[in-house]
Each structure stands twice: as structure tokens, then as C-alpha cells.
C-alpha positions as CSV (number, residue, x, y, z in Angstrom):
1,M,-3.3,23.2,17.6
2,L,-5.7,20.6,17.2
3,F,-5.5,20.3,13.5
4,E,-3.1,21.9,10.9
5,P,-4.6,24.3,8.4
6,D,-4.9,21.5,5.9
7,D,-6.5,19.1,8.2
8,Q,-9.0,22.0,9.4
9,R,-9.9,22.2,6.0
10,R,-10.6,18.6,5.1
11,H,-12.3,17.8,8.7
12,S,-14.6,21.0,8.1
13,R,-15.6,19.8,4.7
14,K,-16.4,16.4,6.1
15,R,-18.8,18.0,8.6
16,T,-20.8,19.2,5.9
17,K,-22.7,17.8,3.5
18,T,-22.2,20.4,1.0
19,G,-18.4,21.1,1.4
20,D,-18.8,24.3,2.1
21,G,-17.4,24.3,5.5
22,K,-20.7,25.8,7.2
23,I,-22.9,23.2,9.6
24,T,-26.4,23.3,9.4
25,S,-29.1,21.0,11.5
26,E,-29.0,18.9,8.2
27,D,-25.4,18.4,8.6
28,L,-25.5,17.5,12.2
29,K,-28.1,14.8,11.7
30,G,-25.5,12.2,10.5
31,I,-23.1,13.2,13.5
32,Y,-25.3,14.4,16.5
33,S,-27.8,12.3,17.8
34,V,-30.9,13.5,20.0
35,Q,-32.6,10.0,20.5
36,R,-31.8,9.8,24.1
37,H,-32.2,13.7,24.9
38,P,-35.1,13.6,27.6
39,E,-37.0,16.4,25.7
40,Y,-36.9,14.0,22.6
41,L,-38.0,11.1,24.2
42,N,-41.0,12.7,26.2
43,G,-42.1,14.4,22.9
44,Q,-41.8,18.1,23.9
45,A,-39.0,18.8,21.6
46,T,-38.4,17.5,17.6
47,E,-34.9,16.5,16.5
48,K,-34.9,19.4,14.3
49,Q,-35.3,21.8,17.3
50,L,-32.8,20.1,19.3
51,L,-30.6,20.3,16.9
52,S,-31.2,24.0,16.1
53,R,-30.6,24.7,19.6
54,F,-27.4,23.0,19.7
55,L,-26.3,25.1,16.9
56,K,-27.1,28.1,18.9
57,N,-24.2,27.2,21.0
58,F,-21.9,27.9,18.5
59,E,-23.5,31.2,17.4
60,E,-23.2,33.2,20.7
61,N,-20.9,35.5,19.2
62,G,-21.6,35.7,16.0
63,V,-24.9,35.8,13.7
64,V,-27.6,33.6,15.1
65,D,-28.6,32.3,11.3
66,G,-28.7,28.4,12.0
67,V,-25.7,28.0,10.0
68,V,-22.5,27.6,12.1
69,T,-19.3,29.3,10.1
70,K,-16.0,28.0,10.3
71,E,-15.1,31.0,12.5
72,E,-18.2,30.7,14.8
73,F,-17.0,27.0,15.3
74,I,-13.3,27.7,16.1
75,D,-14.6,30.5,18.5
76,Y,-16.8,28.2,20.4
77,Y,-14.4,25.3,20.7
78,T,-11.2,28.1,21.8
79,G,-13.2,28.5,24.7
80,V,-14.3,24.9,25.4
81,S,-10.5,24.0,25.0
82,A,-9.3,26.6,27.8
83,S,-11.2,24.6,30.2
84,I,-9.7,21.3,29.7
85,D,-6.6,20.5,31.1
86,E,-5.2,18.0,28.7
87,D,-4.6,18.3,25.1
88,G,-5.3,14.7,24.6
89,Y,-8.3,14.7,26.1
90,F,-9.8,17.9,24.2
91,D,-8.2,16.0,20.8
92,L,-10.1,12.6,21.9
93,M,-13.3,14.6,22.7
94,M,-13.4,16.3,19.3
95,R,-12.4,13.5,17.4
96,T,-15.5,11.0,19.3
97,S,-17.8,14.0,19.1
98,W,-17.7,14.9,15.5
99,K,-16.5,11.7,14.0
100,L,-13.3,12.6,12.6
């Protein structure tokens, strides 16, 4: 397991501005940058549109409401981790991607 339960709670709170463990596009602004995304660069999409689209990836099996719950986050990364052979690489990817 990447994080023990206490670590999961602490990191979940770190990802959210409100500390409620739910991720919104506002929470992503300080973590996920769209500045080099081709659609942002050519003016086809705004930062908010791209962040919302990114959040939808997590909500495929849940409620699509622009808010990613802890369960949706775990479900998404359970699928991602299954495709990565090395636990160490998955751990590094998570820490780098989410600035943990």
C-alpha cells in the first residue's frame, strides 16, 4: 500500500484547500499546471476547462460533479497502479504528481 491510513488522511487533507478530502478544480490550481498544455497555449481551452476535464478522469465510475471524493481518487489510482510494474516507480509518480 502506498500510504498507510494515517498517511492517506494527512495527504488527502494536503491536496484540498478546505481539508475535507474532496478535490476540486480550485484545489488543483496549485498542483496541476496547464501552462504547457497545447489547448491552453493556443487559446482553445481555459485553465478551468482543462482542470475540469482532468477531474473527470477520476469520476468515470462515480458521480460526475467536478468534485473527486477519496473513494473516486483511490479507485482511479488502483487502476493506474495495476499497469505499473514497480511499486517504487508508482510511489515516485504519486509523490511527484501530487507534490507530496
